[in-house]
BATORPA-557871 format. One record per residue: x, y, z of N, C-alpha, C, O in turn. Coordinates in steps of 0.2 Angstrom, whole numbers, plus 2048, in hexadecimal, padded with zeros to 3 digits. Example, Ala and Ser with C-alpha at 12.3 -4.5 7.8 and 13.67 -1.06 7.14 Angstrom:
<nodes>
8427E482783E7EA8278427F08278477EF82A 8407F58238447FB824840800827843806828 
</nodes>
This chain:
<nodes>
66A810AEA66580CAEA664808AE366680AADE 662802AE46617FEADE65A7FBADD6567FBAE2 6587FAAD76517F8AD66507F1AD86547EDAD8 64A7F0ADA6487E9ADC6417E8ADE63E7EDAE0 63F7E2ADF6387E1AE26397E1AE963C7DDAEC 6357E5AED6357E5AF46307E1AF762A7E3AF8 6317DBAF962D7D6AFC62D7D7B036287D5B07 6337D9B066347DAB0D6397DFB0E63D7E1B0A 6397E2B1463E7E7B166457E5B156477DFB16 6497E9B126507E7B116557ECB1465B7ECB12 6527F1B176567F7B1A6557F7B2164F7F7B24 65B7F9B2565A7FAB2C65D801B2E662802B2B 65B804B3365E80BB3565F80AB3C65B809B40 66580CB3E66780DB4566A814B4666D817B41 669817B4C66B81EB4D67081DB5366F81AB58 676820B5267B820B5867D827B5A67D82CB56 67F828B6068182EB6368982EB6268C82EB67 68B82FB5B69282FB5A692834B5468D836B51 698836B5269983AB4C699836B46699830B46 69883AB40698837B3A69E833B3869D82DB36 6A4835B3A6AA832B386AA82BB3C6AD826B3A 6A882BB436A9825B476A4820B446A681AB44 69E822B4269981DB3F69B81AB3969B815B37 69E81FB356A181DB2E6A6818B2F6A6813B2B 6AB819B336B1815B346AF80EB366B1809B34 6AA80EB3B6A8808B3E6A4804B386A57FEB38 6A0807B3469D804B2F6A1801B2A6A17FBB28 6A7805B286AC802B236AF7FCB266B17F7B23 6B17FDB2C6B57F7B306B07F1B306B27EBB2E 6AA7F2B326A57ECB336A47E9B2C6A47E3B2B 6A37EDB276A27EAB206A87E7B1D6A87E1B1A 6AE7E9B1F6B47E6B1D6B57E0B206B87DBB1D 6B37DFB266B47D9B2A6AF7D3B286B17CDB28 6A97D6B266A47D1B246A37CFB1D6A17CAB1B 6A67D4B196A67D3B126AB7D7B0E6B17D7B11 6A97DAB096AE7DFB066AB7E6B046A57E6B03 6AF7EBB056AD7F2B036AF7F2AFB6B57F2AFA 6AA7F4AF76AB7F5AF06AB7FCAEE6AE7FEAE9 6A8800AF26A7807AF06A680CAF66A280AAFB 6A9812AF66A8817AFC6A681DAF86A981FAF3 6A2821AFB6A0827AF869E82CAFD69B82AB03 69E832AFC69B838B0069683BAFC69783DAF6 69083BAFF68A83EAFB68A846AFE689847B04 68A84AAF9689851AFB682853AFB67E853AF6 680855B01679858B0267A85FB0667F860B08 675862B05675869B0867586AB0F67886EB12 671865B13670866B1A674861B1E677862B23 67585BB1C678855B2067E852B1C67E852B16 683850B2068984CB1D686845B1C684842B21 688842B1668683BB1568C838B1268F83AB0D 68E832B1469382DB1168F827B1068B825B13 692823B0B68F81DB09694818B0769A819B05 692811B0969780CB07693807B0368D806B04 696804AFE6937FEAFB6987F8AFB69E7F9AFC 6957F2AFB6997ECAFB6957E6AFB68F7E6AF9 6987E1AFD6957DAAFD6967D7B0469C7D8B07 6917D3B066927D0B0D68D7CAB0C6887CAB0A 6907C4B0E68C7BEB0F6897BDB086837BAB07 68D7BEB0268A7BDAFC6857C2AF96827C1AF4 6847C7AFD67E7CCAFB6817D3AFA6877D5AFC 67E7D7AF66807DEAF567D7E2AFB6777E1AFD 6827E6AFE6807EAB036817F1B026867F3AFF 67D7F6B0567E7FDB0567E800B0C6797FDB10 682804B0E682807B1568280FB13686811B10 67D812B1667D819B1667E81CB1D67A81AB21 683821B1E684824B2468382BB2468682FB20 67E82EB2867C834B2767C838B2E679835B33 67F83EB2E680842B34679845B3567784AB31 675844B3A66F847B3C67084EB4066D852B40 67584DB44678853B4967F851B4A68284CB48 683856B4D68A855B4E68C84EB5169184BB50 68784CB56689845B59683840B5968283CB5D 67F841B5367A83CB5267A83AB4B67A83EB46 67B834B4A67C831B4367782BB41676827B46 67582BB3C670826B39674821B35678824B30 67481BB36677816B32672811B2F66E80EB32 671812B2866C80DB25670808B21675809B1D 66E802B226717FCB1F66B7F8B1A6667F7B1D 66D7F7B146697F4B1066C7EEB0C6727EFB0B 6697E8B0C66C7E2B086677DFB046617DFB05 6697DDAFE6657DAAF96697D4AF666F7D3AF6 6657CFAF56677C8AF36677C8AEB6657CDAE8 6687C3AE86677C2AE16607C4ADF65B7C3AE2 6607C6AD96597C8AD66567CEADA6507CFADA 65A7D1ADD6587D7AE16537D6AE764F7DAAE9 6537D0AE964F7CEAEF6527D1AF66587D2AF6 64E7D3AFA6517D5B016547D0B056527CAB05 6597D2B0965C7CDB0E65D7D1B146627D4B16 6587D1B186587D5B1E65D7D2B2365F7D5B28 65E7CBB236627C8B286697CAB2766D7CCB2C 66C7CBB216727CEB1F6737D5B226787D7B25 66E7D9B2066E7E0B2266E7E0B2A6717E5B2D 66A7DCB2D66A7DCB356717DAB376737DDB3C 6747D5B3467B7D3B376807D8B366847D9B3A 6807DCB306847E1B2F6837E7B346887EAB37 67D7E9B3567B7EEB3A67D7ECB416807F1B45 67D7E6B4367F7E4B496877E4B4A6897E7B4F 68A7E3B446927E3B446947EAB456997ECB48 6907EFB426927F6B426917F8B496957FCB4C 68B7F6B4D68A7F8B546907F6B586927F9B5D 6927F0B576987EDB5B69E7F1B5A6A27F2B5E 69F7F3B536A57F7B526A57FDB566AA800B58 69F800B5669F807B5A69F806B616A180BB65 69E800B6469E7FFB6B6A67FEB6D6A77FEB73 6AA7FDB696B17FCB6B6B5802B6D6BA802B6F 
</nodes>
């Protein structure tokens, strides 16, 4: 996460009945097609597996967090920020839609 003034929501969460790897690969593909992936990471937590992506899309900084809630239930959170750390929910929504489309293939 990055600091900023929160004037409007900048994060969206969708849940899918797929494995963590399927959701992560779809997120990585969607971000790569819409912008660029600048960083990939695995977050070590005691209860859930979490993977994260950072990048840019539509001239905005974006973060994607993919978390396994159950073996076949995955949460995908997309956050986008514009310059001066303002929120950009439209870019987050566009990326979230592209992730859903990648999962439907």
